[in-house]
C-alpha positions in Angstrom: -116.1 2.7 61.2 -117.7 0.4 58.7 -118.8 -2.9 60.1 -119.4 -5.8 57.7 -121.9 -8.3 58.7 -122.0 -11.5 56.7 -125.4 -13.1 56.0 -125.1 -16.7 54.9 -127.8 -17.9 52.5 -129.3 -21.3 53.3 -128.4 -24.4 51.3 -130.2 -24.9 48.1 -132.7 -27.8 47.9 -131.5 -31.3 47.1 -133.5 -31.1 43.8 -131.6 -28.0 42.7 -128.3 -29.4 43.9 -128.8 -32.6 41.9 -129.8 -30.5 38.9 -126.5 -28.6 39.3 -124.6 -31.8 39.5 -126.3 -33.1 36.4 -125.5 -29.8 34.5 -121.9 -30.0 35.5 -121.7 -33.6 34.5 -123.2 -32.8 31.1 -120.7 -29.9 30.6 -117.8 -32.2 31.6 -119.0 -34.9 29.2 -119.3 -32.4 26.4 -115.8 -31.1 27.0 -114.4 -34.7 27.1 -116.3 -35.7 24.0 -115.1 -32.7 22.0 -111.6 -33.2 23.2 -111.7 -36.9 22.2 -113.2 -36.1 18.8 -110.4 -33.5 18.2 -107.8 -36.1 19.1 -109.2 -38.8 17.0 -109.5 -36.5 14.0 -105.9 -35.3 14.5 -104.5 -38.9 14.7 -106.5 -40.0 11.7 -105.5 -37.0 9.6 -101.9 -36.3 10.6 -100.9 -39.7 12.0 -102.6 -41.7 9.2 -104.0 -44.1 11.8 -107.2 -46.1 11.3 -110.2 -45.1 13.5 -109.8 -47.7 16.2 -106.1 -46.8 16.7 -106.9 -43.1 16.6 -109.5 -43.6 19.3 -107.1 -45.7 21.4 -104.3 -43.1 21.2 -106.6 -40.1 21.8 -108.2 -41.8 24.8 -104.9 -42.8 26.3 -103.5 -39.3 26.1 -106.7 -37.7 27.2 -106.7 -40.0 30.2 -103.1 -39.2 31.1 -101.6 -42.6 30.2 -99.6 -41.7 27.1 -99.5 -42.6 23.4 -99.7 -46.2 22.1 -98.5 -46.0 18.5 -95.3 -44.6 17.2 -95.9 -41.6 15.0 -93.9 -41.3 11.8 -94.4 -37.8 10.5 -93.3 -34.5 12.1 -96.8 -33.0 11.8 -98.2 -36.0 13.8 -95.6 -35.6 16.4 -96.3 -31.9 16.8 -100.0 -32.6 17.0 -99.4 -35.3 19.7 -97.3 -32.8 21.7 -100.0 -30.1 21.5 -102.8 -32.6 22.2 -100.9 -34.0 25.3 -100.6 -30.5 26.8 -104.2 -29.7 25.9 -105.4 -33.0 27.4 -103.6 -32.3 30.7 -105.3 -29.0 31.1 -108.6 -30.5 30.0 -108.4 -33.3 32.5 -107.7 -30.8 35.4 -110.5 -28.5 34.2 -113.0 -31.3 33.9 -112.3 -32.7 37.3 -112.8 -29.2 38.7 -116.1 -28.9 36.9 -117.3 -32.3 38.2 -116.3 -31.7 41.8 -117.1 -28.0 42.2 -120.8 -28.4 43.2 -119.8 -31.0 45.9 -117.0 -28.9 47.3 -119.1 -25.8 47.2 -121.9 -27.5 49.1 -119.5 -28.9 51.7 -117.9 -25.5 52.3 -121.3 -23.8 52.4 -122.6 -26.3 55.0 -119.4 -25.9 57.1 -119.9 -22.1 56.9 -123.5 -22.4 58.1 -122.3 -24.5 61.0 -119.6 -22.0 62.0 -122.1 -19.1 61.7 -124.5 -21.0 64.0 -121.7 -21.5 66.5 -120.8 -17.8 66.4 -124.4 -16.9 66.9 -124.7 -19.2 69.9 -121.5 -17.6 71.4 -122.9 -14.1 71.0 -126.2 -15.1 72.8 -124.3 -16.5 75.8 
């Protein structure tokens, strides 16, 4: 019968790990910046809001707090609905991108520890 033997790779160096953290942070920042710009443009164009009000509304929705200004046109209300759903998914995705290197490293380290314990048990 086929026997699977798992070989765990060692942890990457701290330098590579911090590079991975930086890359994920930059990706998350890019996603948030693009999402915020899309929201500001939509509120300015469809909601006829001035730039500061558009930034405030887009930021509040993107952060999960909710809108500030009352929208008067149907197009602006449809946009706000779409943007709120989009923002919720974006927030969850971005948090995943930010924390994935940390969680992966913790799980990898835990796996290395359990592999070492299993190896010690086999020797005894």
